[in-house]
DSSP file (Angstrom, degrees, kcal/mol; ACC not computed):
  #  RESIDUE AA STRUCTURE BP1 BP2  ACC     N-H-->O    O-->H-N    N-H-->O    O-->H-N    TCO  KAPPA ALPHA  PHI   PSI    X-CA   Y-CA   Z-CA
    1    1 A M              0   0    0      0, 0.0    34,-1.0     0, 0.0     2,-0.4   0.000 360.0 360.0 360.0 145.5    0.0    0.0    0.0
    2    2 A R  B     -a   35   0A   0     32,-0.2     2,-0.5    34,-0.1    34,-0.2  -0.996 360.0-173.3-136.9 130.1    1.2    3.5   -0.8
    3    3 A S        -     0   0    0     32,-3.3     9,-0.0    -2,-0.4    31,-0.0  -0.979  19.4-135.3-130.7 124.6   -0.3    6.7    0.5
    4    4 A S    >   -     0   0    0     -2,-0.5     3,-1.0     1,-0.1     8,-0.0  -0.456  11.8-136.5 -73.0 141.4    0.8   10.2   -0.6
    5    5 A P  T 3  S+     0   0    0      0, 0.0    -1,-0.1     0, 0.0     7,-0.0   0.579 100.1  66.1 -72.0  -6.1    1.2   12.8    2.1
    6    6 A N  T 3  S+     0   0    0      2,-0.0     2,-0.1     0, 0.0    -2,-0.0   0.541  79.0  94.5 -94.1  -7.7   -0.6   15.2   -0.2
    7    7 A I  S <  S-     0   0    0     -3,-1.0    -4,-0.0     1,-0.1     0, 0.0  -0.456  84.1 -97.1 -78.5 160.3   -4.0   13.6   -0.2
    8    8 A S     >  -     0   0    0      1,-0.1     4,-2.4    -2,-0.1     5,-0.1  -0.259  28.1-113.8 -69.2 162.8   -6.7   14.7    2.2
    9    9 A L  H  > S+     0   0    0      1,-0.2     4,-2.8     2,-0.2     5,-0.2   0.905 118.7  55.7 -62.5 -40.5   -7.4   12.8    5.4
   10   10 A D  H  > S+     0   0    0      2,-0.2     4,-2.1     1,-0.2    -1,-0.2   0.878 109.4  45.3 -59.7 -39.8  -10.8   11.8    4.0
   11   11 A Q  H  > S+     0   0    0      2,-0.2     4,-2.7     1,-0.2    -1,-0.2   0.908 111.4  53.4 -71.3 -38.3   -9.2   10.3    0.9
   12   12 A F  H  X S+     0   0    0     -4,-2.4     4,-2.5     1,-0.2     5,-0.2   0.943 108.2  50.1 -60.2 -44.5   -6.6    8.5    3.1
   13   13 A K  H  X S+     0   0    0     -4,-2.8     4,-2.9     1,-0.2    -1,-0.2   0.939 110.9  49.3 -61.8 -45.2   -9.4    7.0    5.2
   14   14 A R  H  X S+     0   0    0     -4,-2.1     4,-1.9     1,-0.2    -1,-0.2   0.937 111.9  48.0 -58.5 -45.0  -11.2    5.8    2.0
   15   15 A D  H  X S+     0   0    0     -4,-2.7     4,-1.5     1,-0.2    -1,-0.2   0.879 113.9  46.2 -62.2 -39.2   -8.0    4.3    0.7
   16   16 A V  H  X S+     0   0    0     -4,-2.5     4,-3.1     2,-0.2     5,-0.3   0.886 108.2  58.0 -69.2 -40.7   -7.2    2.6    4.0
   17   17 A D  H  X S+     0   0    0     -4,-2.9     4,-3.0    -5,-0.2     5,-0.3   0.899 103.7  53.1 -50.6 -47.0  -10.9    1.3    4.3
   18   18 A V  H  X S+     0   0    0     -4,-1.9     4,-1.8     1,-0.2    -1,-0.2   0.959 113.3  41.7 -58.0 -56.0  -10.5   -0.5    1.0
   19   19 A V  H  X S+     0   0    0     -4,-1.5     4,-2.3     2,-0.2    -2,-0.2   0.890 116.8  46.6 -56.6 -45.8   -7.4   -2.3    2.1
   20   20 A M  H  X S+     0   0    0     -4,-3.1     4,-2.5     1,-0.2    -2,-0.2   0.900 113.0  48.2 -73.9 -37.4   -8.6   -3.1    5.5
   21   21 A N  H  X S+     0   0    0     -4,-3.0     4,-1.8    -5,-0.3    -1,-0.2   0.818 109.5  53.8 -68.9 -28.7  -12.0   -4.3    4.5
   22   22 A D  H  X S+     0   0    0     -4,-1.8     4,-0.6    -5,-0.3    -2,-0.2   0.935 111.0  46.1 -66.3 -45.1  -10.4   -6.4    1.9
   23   23 A S  H >< S+     0   0    0     -4,-2.3     3,-0.9     1,-0.2    -2,-0.2   0.908 112.3  50.8 -63.3 -38.6   -8.2   -8.0    4.6
   24   24 A R  H 3< S+     0   0    0     -4,-2.5    -1,-0.2     1,-0.2    -2,-0.2   0.857 108.7  52.4 -68.0 -34.2  -11.1   -8.5    6.9
   25   25 A G  H 3< S+     0   0    0     -4,-1.8    -1,-0.2    -5,-0.1    -2,-0.2   0.533  95.2  87.2 -79.0  -6.7  -13.1  -10.2    4.0
   26   26 A R  S << S-     0   0    0     -3,-0.9     2,-0.1    -4,-0.6     4,-0.0  -0.701  78.2-122.8 -94.5 140.3  -10.3  -12.7    3.3
   27   27 A P  S    S+     0   0    0      0, 0.0     2,-0.2     0, 0.0    -2,-0.1  -0.498  75.8  18.2 -72.6 154.0   -9.9  -16.0    5.0
   28   28 A G  S    S-     0   0    0     -2,-0.1     2,-0.2     2,-0.0    -2,-0.1  -0.485 102.4 -28.4  91.6-161.0   -6.6  -16.6    6.7
   29   29 A E        -     0   0    0     -2,-0.2     2,-0.3    61,-0.1    62,-0.0  -0.588  49.8-151.8-101.8 161.6   -3.9  -14.2    7.8
   30   30 A S        -     0   0    0     -2,-0.2    60,-2.3     2,-0.0     2,-0.4  -0.991  10.6-168.2-133.5 142.5   -2.8  -10.9    6.4
   31   31 A I  E     - B   0  89A   0     -2,-0.3     2,-0.4    58,-0.2    58,-0.2  -1.000  15.4-173.6-122.2 128.0    0.4   -8.9    6.3
   32   32 A I  E     + B   0  88A   0     56,-3.3    56,-2.7    -2,-0.4     2,-0.3  -0.989  12.9 157.1-125.0 126.1    0.0   -5.2    5.2
   33   33 A L  E     + B   0  87A   0     -2,-0.4     2,-0.3    54,-0.2    54,-0.2  -0.978   7.0 109.9-145.8 160.8    2.9   -3.0    4.6
   34   34 A G  E     - B   0  86A   0     52,-1.8    52,-2.0    -2,-0.3     2,-1.6  -0.937  69.0 -55.5 160.7 178.7    3.8    0.1    2.8
   35   35 A D  E     +aB   2  85A   0    -34,-1.0   -32,-3.3    -2,-0.3    50,-0.2  -0.667  59.1 158.1 -85.8  88.0    4.8    3.7    2.5
   36   36 A L        -     0   0    0     -2,-1.6    -1,-0.2    48,-1.0    49,-0.2   0.569  43.3-137.7 -96.8  -3.9    1.7    5.0    4.5
   37   37 A N        +     0   0    0     47,-1.1     2,-0.3     1,-0.2    48,-0.1   0.914  56.9 137.0  47.0  49.1    3.2    8.4    5.5
   38   38 A V        -     0   0    0     46,-0.8     2,-0.4    13,-0.1    -1,-0.2  -0.903  42.4-146.3-123.6 154.1    1.7    7.9    9.0
   39   39 A K        +     0   0    0     -2,-0.3    10,-1.6    -3,-0.1    13,-0.2  -0.960  28.9 139.4-126.3 140.3    3.1    8.5   12.5
   40   40 A S    > > -     0   0    0     -2,-0.4     3,-1.9    43,-0.3     5,-1.9  -0.889  53.9-121.5-167.6 141.0    2.7    6.8   15.8
   41   41 A P  G > 5S+     0   0    0      0, 0.0     3,-1.4     0, 0.0     7,-0.1   0.763 105.8  78.9 -52.9 -26.1    5.0    5.9   18.7
   42   42 A Q  G 3 5S+     0   0    0      1,-0.3    24,-0.1     2,-0.1     6,-0.0   0.752 107.5  26.7 -59.3 -22.5    3.8    2.3   18.1
   43   43 A W  G < 5S-     0   0    0     -3,-1.9    27,-0.4    40,-0.1    -1,-0.3   0.111 133.6 -76.9-130.9  23.0    6.3    2.2   15.1
   44   44 A G  T < 5S+     0   0    0     -3,-1.4    -2,-0.1     1,-0.4    40,-0.1   0.230  85.3 127.0 115.6 -17.1    8.8    4.7   16.2
   45   45 A S      < -     0   0    0     -5,-1.9    -1,-0.4    38,-0.3    -2,-0.1  -0.365  59.9-128.3 -71.0 155.3    7.5    8.2   15.6
   46   46 A A  S    S+     0   0    0     -6,-0.1     2,-0.2    -2,-0.1    -1,-0.1   0.808  88.7  22.6 -69.8 -33.7    7.4   10.8   18.5
   47   47 A V  S    S-     0   0    0     -7,-0.1     2,-0.5    -6,-0.0    -2,-0.1  -0.752  75.3-117.4-127.8 171.4    3.8   11.6   18.0
   48   48 A T        -     0   0    0     -2,-0.2    -8,-0.2    -8,-0.2     2,-0.2  -0.971  29.9-162.4-106.9 120.6    0.6   10.1   16.6
   49   49 A D     >  -     0   0    0    -10,-1.6     4,-2.5    -2,-0.5     5,-0.2  -0.480  38.5 -93.4 -97.6-178.6   -0.9   12.1   13.7
   50   50 A A  H  > S+     0   0    0      1,-0.2     4,-1.8     2,-0.2     5,-0.1   0.886 126.0  48.9 -63.3 -38.0   -4.5   11.8   12.5
   51   51 A R  H  > S+     0   0    0      1,-0.2     4,-2.4     2,-0.2    -1,-0.2   0.922 111.2  49.0 -68.4 -40.5   -3.5    9.2    9.8
   52   52 A G  H  > S+     0   0    0    -13,-0.2     4,-2.2     1,-0.2    -2,-0.2   0.903 109.3  51.7 -60.1 -41.7   -1.6    7.1   12.3
   53   53 A G  H  X S+     0   0    0     -4,-2.5     4,-1.9     2,-0.2    -1,-0.2   0.852 107.9  54.0 -64.3 -36.7   -4.5    7.2   14.8
   54   54 A Y  H  X S+     0   0    0     -4,-1.8     4,-2.0     2,-0.2    -2,-0.2   0.928 110.3  46.4 -61.0 -50.9   -6.8    6.0   11.9
   55   55 A I  H  X S+     0   0    0     -4,-2.4     4,-2.3     1,-0.2    -2,-0.2   0.902 108.8  54.6 -58.8 -42.8   -4.5    3.1   11.3
   56   56 A I  H  X S+     0   0    0     -4,-2.2     4,-2.0     1,-0.2    -1,-0.2   0.859 106.2  52.7 -59.3 -40.7   -4.3    2.2   14.9
   57   57 A E  H  X S+     0   0    0     -4,-1.9     4,-2.3     2,-0.2    -1,-0.2   0.904 110.0  46.4 -62.9 -42.3   -8.0    2.1   15.1
   58   58 A W  H  X S+     0   0    0     -4,-2.0     4,-1.8     2,-0.2    -2,-0.2   0.874 109.8  55.2 -70.2 -33.0   -8.3   -0.4   12.2
   59   59 A M  H  <>S+     0   0    0     -4,-2.3     5,-3.2     2,-0.2     4,-0.4   0.859 110.0  47.0 -62.9 -38.4   -5.5   -2.5   13.7
   60   60 A A  H ><5S+     0   0    0     -4,-2.0     3,-1.0     3,-0.2    -2,-0.2   0.921 109.5  53.1 -71.6 -42.3   -7.4   -2.7   16.9
   61   61 A T  H 3<5S+     0   0    0     -4,-2.3    -2,-0.2     1,-0.2    -1,-0.2   0.883 118.3  35.9 -60.2 -37.0  -10.6   -3.6   15.1
   62   62 A L  T 3<5S-     0   0    0     -4,-1.8    -1,-0.2    -5,-0.1    -2,-0.2   0.358 111.0-117.7 -99.6   5.9   -8.9   -6.5   13.3
   63   63 A D  T < 5 +     0   0    0     -3,-1.0    28,-0.9    -4,-0.4    -3,-0.2   0.937  58.6 159.9  56.5  52.9   -6.7   -7.5   16.1
   64   64 A M  E   < -C   90   0A   0     -5,-3.2     2,-0.3    26,-0.2    26,-0.2  -0.622  28.2-146.5-103.6 163.3   -3.5   -6.7   14.2
   65   65 A T  E     -C   89   0A   0     24,-2.9    24,-2.3    -2,-0.2     2,-0.4  -0.931  16.3-117.8-129.9 151.4    0.0   -6.0   15.5
   66   66 A V  E     -C   88   0A   0     -2,-0.3    22,-0.3    22,-0.2    20,-0.0  -0.703  14.9-166.8 -86.6 140.0    2.8   -3.8   14.3
   67   67 A K        +     0   0    0     20,-3.3    21,-0.2    -2,-0.4    -1,-0.1   0.671  53.5 110.1 -96.9 -23.7    6.1   -5.4   13.3
   68   68 A N        -     0   0    0     19,-0.8   -24,-0.1     1,-0.1    -2,-0.1  -0.195  55.7-154.7 -52.2 143.8    8.3   -2.2   13.2
   69   69 A T        -     0   0    0      3,-0.1    -1,-0.1   -26,-0.1   -25,-0.1   0.675  23.0-135.4 -93.6 -21.6   10.8   -2.1   15.9
   70   70 A G  S    S+     0   0    0    -27,-0.4   -27,-0.1     2,-0.2   -26,-0.1   0.655  78.2 105.5  74.2  15.0   11.1    1.8   16.0
   71   71 A I  S    S+     0   0    0      1,-0.3    -3,-0.0     2,-0.0   -27,-0.0   0.907  76.1  35.4 -92.5 -50.3   14.8    1.5   16.1
   72   72 A T  S    S-     0   0    0      2,-0.0    -1,-0.3    11,-0.0    -2,-0.2  -0.927  89.2-116.6-108.2 125.0   15.9    2.5   12.6
   73   73 A P        -     0   0    0      0, 0.0    10,-0.2     0, 0.0     3,-0.1  -0.205  13.5-148.8 -50.2 143.6   14.0    5.2   10.6
   74   74 A T  S    S+     0   0    0      8,-1.5    38,-2.7     1,-0.2     2,-0.4   0.544  82.7  47.2 -95.7 -13.1   12.3    3.9    7.4
   75   75 A F  E     +DE  82 111B   0      7,-2.1     7,-2.1    36,-0.2     2,-0.4  -0.996  63.5 173.8-135.7 132.8   12.7    7.2    5.6
   76   76 A S  E     +D   81   0B   0     34,-3.2     2,-0.4    -2,-0.4     5,-0.2  -0.960   8.3 162.6-144.2 123.2   15.8    9.4    5.3
   77   77 A R  E >   -D   80   0B   0      3,-2.8     3,-2.3    -2,-0.4     2,-0.3  -0.904  70.0 -51.7-142.6 110.6   16.4   12.5    3.4
   78   78 A G  T 3  S-     0   0    0     -2,-0.4     0, 0.0     1,-0.3     0, 0.0  -0.478 123.6 -17.5  64.8-119.7   19.3   14.7    4.3
   79   79 A N  T 3  S+     0   0    0     -2,-0.3     2,-0.5    -3,-0.1    -1,-0.3   0.476 118.6  98.6 -88.8  -4.4   19.0   15.4    8.1
   80   80 A C  E <   +D   77   0B   0     -3,-2.3    -3,-2.8     2,-0.0     2,-0.4  -0.730  46.9 170.6 -94.6 124.7   15.3   14.4    8.2
   81   81 A E  E     +D   76   0B   0     -2,-0.5     2,-0.3    -5,-0.2    -5,-0.2  -0.991   3.6 165.6-132.6 141.0   14.5   10.8    9.3
   82   82 A S  E     -D   75   0B   0     -7,-2.1    -7,-2.1    -2,-0.4    -8,-1.5  -0.967  40.7-124.4-151.3 168.5   11.1    9.3   10.1
   83   83 A F        +     0   0    0     -2,-0.3   -38,-0.3   -10,-0.2   -43,-0.3  -0.624  58.4 130.4-111.0  68.3    9.2    6.1   10.7
   84   84 A I        +     0   0    0     -2,-0.6   -47,-1.1   -47,-0.1   -48,-1.0   0.467  47.4  83.3-106.5  -0.6    6.5    6.4    8.1
   85   85 A D  E     -B   35   0A   0    -50,-0.2     2,-0.4    -3,-0.2   -50,-0.2  -0.923  66.7-167.4-103.4 123.5    6.7    3.0    6.5
   86   86 A V  E     -B   34   0A   0    -52,-2.0   -52,-1.8    -2,-0.5     2,-0.4  -0.913  20.3-165.4-126.2 140.4    4.7    0.4    8.5
   87   87 A T  E     +B   33   0A   0     -2,-0.4   -20,-3.3   -54,-0.2   -19,-0.8  -0.989  23.0 161.3-118.9 120.9    4.4   -3.3    8.6
   88   88 A F  E     +BC  32  66A   0    -56,-2.7   -56,-3.3    -2,-0.4     2,-0.3  -0.941   8.2 174.9-139.4 158.9    1.5   -4.8   10.5
   89   89 A S  E     -BC  31  65A   0    -24,-2.3   -24,-2.9    -2,-0.3   -58,-0.2  -0.954  37.1 -80.8-154.0 165.2   -0.3   -8.1   10.5
   90   90 A T  E  >  - C   0  64A   0    -60,-2.3     4,-1.9    -2,-0.3     3,-0.3  -0.400  54.3-104.8 -69.5 161.4   -2.9  -10.4   12.0
   91   91 A Q  H  > S+     0   0    0    -28,-0.9     4,-1.5     1,-0.2    -1,-0.1   0.877 112.6  49.6 -59.9 -48.7   -1.8  -12.1   15.2
   92   92 A R  H  4 S+     0   0    0      1,-0.2     4,-0.4     2,-0.2    -1,-0.2   0.875 114.9  42.1 -62.5 -39.2   -1.1  -15.6   14.0
   93   93 A I  H >> S+     0   0    0     -3,-0.3     3,-1.4     1,-0.2     4,-0.7   0.838 105.8  66.1 -73.9 -31.8    1.0  -14.6   11.1
   94   94 A A  H >< S+     0   0    0     -4,-1.9     3,-1.4     1,-0.3    -2,-0.2   0.903  95.7  56.3 -57.9 -41.1    2.8  -12.0   13.3
   95   95 A A  T 3< S+     0   0    0     -4,-1.5    -1,-0.3     1,-0.3    -2,-0.2   0.723 108.0  50.3 -66.8 -18.4    4.3  -14.9   15.5
   96   96 A K  T <4 S+     0   0    0     -3,-1.4    23,-2.7    -4,-0.4     2,-0.8   0.487  85.8  99.5 -97.5  -4.9    5.8  -16.3   12.2
   97   97 A I  E <<  +F  118   0C   0     -3,-1.4     2,-0.3    -4,-0.7    21,-0.2  -0.731  54.5 173.0 -86.6 112.6    7.4  -13.0   11.1
   98   98 A V  E     +F  117   0C   0     19,-2.6    19,-3.2    -2,-0.8    -2,-0.0  -0.816  48.0  21.1-123.3 161.9   11.0  -13.2   12.0
   99   99 A R  E     +     0   0C   0     -2,-0.3     2,-0.2    17,-0.2    -1,-0.2   0.777  69.8 178.3  52.1  35.4   14.1  -11.0   11.3
  100  100 A W  E     +     0   0C   0     -3,-0.2     2,-0.3    16,-0.1    16,-0.2  -0.478  15.2 152.6 -61.4 127.4   12.1   -7.8   10.6
  101  101 A E  E     -F  115   0C   0     14,-2.7    14,-3.1    -2,-0.2     2,-0.7  -0.997  50.8-120.8-158.2 154.4   14.6   -5.0    9.9
  102  102 A V  E     -F  114   0C   0     -2,-0.3    12,-0.2    12,-0.2     2,-0.1  -0.899  40.2-133.4 -96.3 122.8   15.2   -1.9    8.2
  103  103 A L        -     0   0    0     10,-2.7    10,-0.3    -2,-0.7     4,-0.1  -0.459   7.8-151.6 -82.0 147.1   18.2   -2.4    5.8
  104  104 A E        +     0   0    0     -2,-0.1    -1,-0.1     8,-0.1     3,-0.1   0.507  62.1 111.6 -93.4  -6.8   21.0    0.2    5.7
  105  105 A E  S    S-     0   0    0      1,-0.1     8,-0.4     8,-0.1     2,-0.2  -0.218  83.8 -84.1 -67.4 158.9   21.9   -0.6    2.1
  106  106 A E        +     0   0    0      1,-0.1    -1,-0.1     6,-0.1    -2,-0.1  -0.440  40.6 179.7 -65.0 131.3   21.2    1.9   -0.7
  107  107 A S        -     0   0    0      2,-0.4    -1,-0.1    -2,-0.2     3,-0.1   0.419  42.7-122.4-110.2  -4.9   17.7    1.7   -2.0
  108  108 A L  S    S+     0   0    0      1,-0.3     2,-0.3     2,-0.1     4,-0.1   0.726  88.2  80.6  63.9  21.9   18.0    4.5   -4.6
  109  109 A S  S    S-     0   0    0      2,-0.3    -2,-0.4     1,-0.0    -1,-0.3  -0.893  93.8-110.6-141.4 169.4   15.1    6.1   -2.7
  110  110 A D  S    S+     0   0    0     -2,-0.3   -34,-3.2    -3,-0.1     2,-0.4   0.663 102.1  77.3 -72.6 -20.8   14.5    8.2    0.4
  111  111 A H  B    S-E   75   0B   0    -36,-0.2    -2,-0.3    -4,-0.1   -36,-0.2  -0.756  81.1-133.0 -96.8 142.2   12.8    5.1    1.8
  112  112 A R        -     0   0    0    -38,-2.7     2,-0.1    -2,-0.4    -8,-0.1  -0.556  28.2 -99.6 -90.0 153.7   14.9    2.2    3.1
  113  113 A F        -     0   0    0     -8,-0.4   -10,-2.7   -10,-0.3     2,-0.5  -0.436  31.0-147.3 -70.1 145.0   14.3   -1.3    2.3
  114  114 A I  E     -F  102   0C   0    -12,-0.2     2,-0.4    -2,-0.1   -12,-0.2  -0.974  16.4-169.7-115.5 130.3   12.4   -3.4    4.9
  115  115 A Y  E     +F  101   0C   0    -14,-3.1   -14,-2.7    -2,-0.5     2,-0.3  -0.935  15.9 148.7-120.4 142.1   13.2   -7.1    5.1
  116  116 A F  E     -     0   0C   0     -2,-0.4     2,-0.3   -16,-0.2   -17,-0.2  -0.964  29.2-139.3-158.9 161.7   11.5   -9.9    7.0
  117  117 A E  E     -F   98   0C   0    -19,-3.2   -19,-2.6    -2,-0.3     2,-0.5  -0.883   9.4-141.7-120.0 157.8   11.0  -13.6    6.7
  118  118 A V  E     -F   97   0C   0     -2,-0.3   -21,-0.2   -21,-0.2   -24,-0.1  -0.973  23.4-135.4-119.2 116.7    7.8  -15.6    7.4
  119  119 A E        +     0   0    0    -23,-2.7     2,-0.3    -2,-0.5   -23,-0.0  -0.355  60.3  64.2 -71.1 149.7    8.6  -19.0    9.0
  120  120 A G  S    S-     0   0    0      2,-0.0     2,-0.2    -2,-0.0    -2,-0.1  -0.825  88.4 -28.5 133.2-168.1    6.7  -22.0    7.7
  121  121 A T        -     0   0    0     -2,-0.3     2,-0.3     2,-0.0     0, 0.0  -0.568  52.4-171.7 -81.0 137.4    6.3  -24.1    4.5
  122  122 A T        -     0   0    0     -2,-0.2     2,-0.4     0, 0.0    -2,-0.0  -0.907   9.6-148.2-124.6 165.2    6.9  -22.4    1.2
  123  123 A R        -     0   0    0     -2,-0.3     2,-0.1     4,-0.0    -2,-0.0  -0.987  21.7-114.6-129.9 138.0    6.2  -23.8   -2.3
  124  124 A N    >   -     0   0    0     -2,-0.4     3,-1.3     1,-0.1     0, 0.0  -0.370  25.4-122.9 -65.2 147.0    8.2  -23.1   -5.5
  125  125 A R  T 3  S+     0   0    0      1,-0.2    -1,-0.1    -2,-0.1     0, 0.0   0.889 112.0  52.6 -57.5 -38.7    6.1  -21.2   -8.1
  126  126 A G  T 3  S+     0   0    0      2,-0.1    -1,-0.2     0, 0.0    -2,-0.0   0.495  79.3 123.5 -77.4  -5.4    6.9  -24.1  -10.6
  127  127 A E    <   -     0   0    0     -3,-1.3     2,-0.8     1,-0.1    -4,-0.0  -0.310  60.4-134.5 -62.2 134.6    5.7  -26.8   -8.3
  128  128 A N    >   -     0   0    0      1,-0.2     3,-1.4     2,-0.0    -1,-0.1  -0.812  12.2-163.3 -94.7 112.1    3.0  -28.9   -9.9
  129  129 A R  T 3  S+     0   0    0     -2,-0.8    -1,-0.2     1,-0.3    -2,-0.0   0.810  89.4  53.9 -61.6 -31.4    0.1  -29.4   -7.4
  130  130 A N  T 3  S+     0   0    0      2,-0.0    -1,-0.3     0, 0.0    -2,-0.0   0.371  77.5 130.3 -90.1   7.8   -1.3  -32.3   -9.5
  131  131 A K    <         0   0    0     -3,-1.4    -4,-0.0     1,-0.2     0, 0.0  -0.329 360.0 360.0 -62.2 140.9    2.0  -34.3   -9.6
  132  132 A K              0   0    0      0, 0.0    -1,-0.2     0, 0.0    -3,-0.0   0.379 360.0 360.0-118.9 360.0    1.5  -37.9   -8.6
């Protein structure tokens, strides 16, 4: 998900509602991450802005948890650093998310790469389900 800091709060809420309602309507677990341009101490910012508060309300409604550690800023431009890229998920999958970190390597962007792994079974794309 990506949200421009230049859209209105009402548009932001509509965009978030689409993603969160989609997550609520799907069976299984969800991981949502992106350049949300939102602030909250829950993911490292000093304050909670209106957008961050809205995300927090949705997270509470869907019993989701934040994976950000708040240690390394996710955005850096000159002397300005912030924690505006957020990763959150439903509780069951949250327990399987390991090694969440903000990478220090060059991303060719003001946003830093976020890396994490999900423990569990994976399947190769080319695997044939009907193989006997």
